[in-house]
C-alpha positions as CSV (number, residue, x, y, z in Angstrom):
1,M,0.0,0.0,0.0
2,K,2.8,2.4,0.9
3,S,4.6,1.7,-2.3
4,C,1.4,2.4,-4.3
5,L,1.0,5.8,-2.6
6,L,4.6,6.7,-3.2
7,S,4.2,5.8,-6.9
8,L,1.1,7.9,-7.2
9,L,2.7,10.9,-5.5
10,S,5.7,10.6,-7.8
11,L,3.4,10.5,-10.9
12,I,1.5,13.6,-9.7
13,S,4.8,15.5,-9.0
14,V,6.1,14.7,-12.5
15,S,2.9,15.8,-14.1
16,A,2.7,19.0,-12.2
17,F,6.4,19.8,-13.0
18,A,5.7,19.1,-16.7
19,Q,2.7,21.4,-16.7
20,D,4.6,24.2,-14.9
21,T,7.4,23.9,-17.4
22,T,4.9,24.1,-20.3
23,T,3.0,27.2,-19.0
24,A,6.0,29.0,-17.5
25,R,7.9,29.2,-20.7
26,P,5.6,30.2,-23.5
27,A,6.9,31.6,-26.8
28,R,7.3,35.3,-26.9
29,S,4.8,37.1,-29.1
30,V,6.2,38.4,-32.4
31,Y,4.9,41.1,-34.8
32,E,1.6,42.5,-33.8
33,Y,-0.3,45.0,-35.9
34,H,-1.8,48.2,-34.4
35,S,1.1,48.2,-31.9
36,I,3.9,50.8,-31.8
37,I,7.6,49.9,-31.7
38,A,10.3,52.3,-30.8
39,T,13.8,51.3,-31.8
40,A,17.3,52.7,-31.2
41,S,20.5,51.3,-32.7
42,L,24.1,52.0,-33.7
43,G,25.3,51.7,-37.3
44,F,28.6,50.1,-38.4
45,V,30.7,50.4,-41.6
46,D,30.0,54.1,-42.4
47,G,29.4,54.7,-46.2
48,Y,30.3,58.4,-45.9
49,K,33.6,57.7,-44.3
50,Q,34.4,55.0,-46.9
51,S,33.5,57.3,-49.8
52,Y,35.3,60.4,-48.6
53,T,37.6,61.5,-51.5
54,L,40.2,64.3,-51.8
55,P,41.3,66.2,-54.9
56,A,44.9,66.5,-56.1
57,G,47.1,68.4,-53.8
58,F,45.6,66.9,-50.6
59,Q,46.8,63.9,-48.6
60,K,44.6,61.5,-46.7
61,N,45.0,61.1,-42.9
62,N,43.0,59.3,-40.2
63,T,39.3,59.7,-39.4
64,S,37.9,60.0,-35.9
65,G,34.3,59.9,-34.6
66,Y,31.5,57.7,-33.4
67,H,29.1,55.2,-34.8
68,Q,25.9,56.4,-36.5
69,I,22.8,56.7,-34.2
70,Y,19.5,55.5,-35.5
71,A,16.0,55.9,-34.1
72,K,12.8,54.5,-35.5
73,L,9.1,54.8,-34.6
74,E,7.1,52.1,-36.2
75,Y,3.3,51.5,-36.4
76,G,1.7,48.2,-37.4
77,L,-0.8,48.9,-40.2
78,T,-1.9,45.4,-41.1
79,K,-1.0,41.8,-40.2
80,H,2.2,42.0,-42.2
81,I,2.9,45.7,-43.1
82,S,4.1,48.4,-40.8
83,L,5.1,52.1,-41.5
84,A,8.0,53.8,-39.7
85,A,9.4,57.3,-39.3
86,T,13.2,56.9,-39.3
87,F,15.8,59.3,-38.0
88,S,19.6,59.2,-37.9
89,Y,22.7,61.2,-36.9
90,D,26.2,60.8,-38.2
91,A,29.3,62.8,-37.3
92,F,33.0,62.4,-37.7
93,T,36.2,64.4,-38.2
94,Y,38.3,63.8,-41.3
95,N,41.9,64.7,-41.0
96,F,44.0,65.5,-44.1
97,G,47.0,67.5,-45.3
98,Q,47.2,70.2,-47.9
99,E,50.4,70.4,-49.9
100,Y,52.0,73.8,-50.5
101,T,55.1,75.1,-52.2
102,G,56.9,78.0,-50.6
103,N,60.2,79.8,-50.9
104,S,61.9,77.1,-48.9
105,G,60.3,74.2,-50.8
106,A,57.3,72.0,-50.4
107,F,55.5,71.7,-47.1
108,T,52.2,70.3,-45.8
109,R,49.6,72.1,-43.8
110,Y,47.3,69.8,-41.8
111,R,43.5,70.5,-41.7
112,T,40.4,68.9,-40.4
113,D,36.9,68.6,-41.9
114,N,34.0,68.1,-39.5
115,F,31.3,66.1,-41.1
116,R,27.7,66.1,-39.8
117,L,24.6,64.4,-41.1
118,L,21.0,64.7,-40.0
119,S,18.5,62.4,-41.7
120,G,14.8,61.7,-41.6
121,G,12.7,59.4,-43.7
122,L,9.7,57.1,-44.2
123,T,10.0,53.3,-44.6
124,A,7.5,50.5,-45.1
125,F,8.3,47.1,-43.6
126,Y,6.9,43.7,-44.6
127,H,7.0,41.3,-41.8
128,L,7.8,37.7,-42.8
129,N,6.2,35.9,-39.8
130,N,3.9,34.0,-42.2
131,V,6.9,32.7,-44.1
132,I,9.6,32.2,-41.5
133,H,8.5,30.5,-38.3
134,V,11.2,30.8,-35.7
135,R,10.4,31.1,-32.0
136,N,10.4,34.7,-30.8
137,L,11.7,36.0,-34.1
138,D,10.1,38.8,-36.2
139,P,11.9,39.0,-39.6
140,F,11.2,41.8,-42.0
141,V,12.2,43.6,-45.2
142,G,12.2,47.4,-45.3
143,V,12.0,49.8,-48.3
144,G,11.9,53.6,-48.1
145,L,13.6,56.9,-48.6
146,S,15.7,59.2,-46.4
147,L,16.1,63.0,-46.8
148,N,19.6,64.0,-45.7
149,N,21.0,67.3,-44.5
150,I,24.8,67.2,-44.7
151,R,27.4,69.8,-43.6
152,F,31.2,69.8,-44.2
153,S,33.1,72.4,-42.2
154,N,36.3,72.4,-44.3
155,Y,35.6,70.5,-47.6
156,P,38.6,70.4,-50.0
157,Q,37.8,72.2,-53.2
158,G,40.3,73.2,-55.8
159,D,43.4,74.3,-54.0
160,S,41.5,75.5,-50.9
161,T,38.7,74.5,-48.5
162,V,35.1,75.7,-48.2
163,T,32.1,75.2,-45.9
164,R,29.7,72.9,-47.9
165,L,26.1,72.1,-47.4
166,E,24.2,69.3,-49.2
167,H,20.7,68.1,-49.3
168,N,20.0,64.8,-51.0
169,V,17.7,61.8,-50.9
170,T,18.9,58.2,-50.5
171,P,17.1,54.9,-50.8
172,Y,16.6,52.7,-47.8
173,L,16.6,48.9,-48.5
174,K,17.3,46.6,-45.6
175,V,16.4,43.2,-44.1
176,G,16.5,42.5,-40.4
177,A,14.7,41.1,-37.4
178,H,13.5,41.6,-33.9
179,Y,14.2,38.9,-31.4
180,Y,11.8,39.2,-28.5
181,I,13.2,38.6,-25.0
182,T,9.8,39.5,-23.5
183,S,6.5,40.5,-25.1
184,V,7.7,44.1,-24.9
185,F,11.5,44.2,-25.3
186,S,13.4,42.8,-28.3
187,I,16.9,42.8,-29.7
188,F,17.1,44.5,-33.1
189,G,19.5,44.0,-36.1
190,D,19.4,44.8,-39.8
191,V,21.7,44.8,-42.8
192,G,21.4,46.5,-46.2
193,Y,21.9,49.9,-47.9
194,D,21.1,53.4,-46.8
195,K,24.6,54.8,-47.5
196,E,25.1,55.6,-43.8
197,S,26.0,52.0,-42.7
198,I,26.0,48.4,-43.8
199,F,24.4,47.0,-40.6
200,S,23.1,48.2,-37.3
201,I,22.4,46.6,-33.9
202,G,20.2,47.9,-31.1
203,G,17.0,47.3,-29.1
204,S,13.3,47.9,-29.3
205,C,10.4,48.5,-27.0
206,R,6.7,47.8,-28.0
207,F,3.8,49.9,-26.8
208,F,0.0,49.4,-26.9
209,S,0.3,45.7,-27.6
210,R,-3.0,44.0,-28.3
211,K,-2.0,40.9,-26.4
212,K,-1.7,41.0,-22.6
213,T,0.2,37.7,-22.4
214,P,2.7,36.2,-24.8
215,A,1.2,34.0,-27.4
216,V,2.3,30.4,-28.1
217,T,3.7,30.1,-31.6
218,K,4.8,27.1,-33.6
219,P,8.4,26.1,-33.0
């Protein structure tokens, strides 16, 4: 009798543990339409630094500065499409030398050019949760345009330097994903082209979620 009771208690304990494990670790909810996602990230491999060129008579030197800063506010329009206002800031100092010829011969005068970029744009994202089924993952493809305000403090031109302002529009084409740690917070990453960086990494926070508890998704 005692052995039967012990066996029954063991079976109940194992069942309860299995049930707790199943309910305590649900899959995090992925993309939800009618929700708002705020994202901040840092960009890497700066296209403006890579494409900086100098005319004849100038010598390249080192570049100093920080990574690009991205911010994005995204709203889920439909079950698969969201629309986002994107913002970015990029700044670095380009050091170079300007060659001169004086009475005593050739010499180099060292200069710096402070580059600054402010950018704002509009991007549409297609979320691939109906195609790619990975636990807690929200993959997407983004297409849009960015309006850029660029300032050079000492841009080489001819045999001198000038303050230069530019306004241009660049395409935004990237693929990426959110990986949800909780139903609110996620790790963010993307890769592609916007001329400012090749890829960026950051984090996101979701507001006004329709679901109060994480949904169980297919593994």
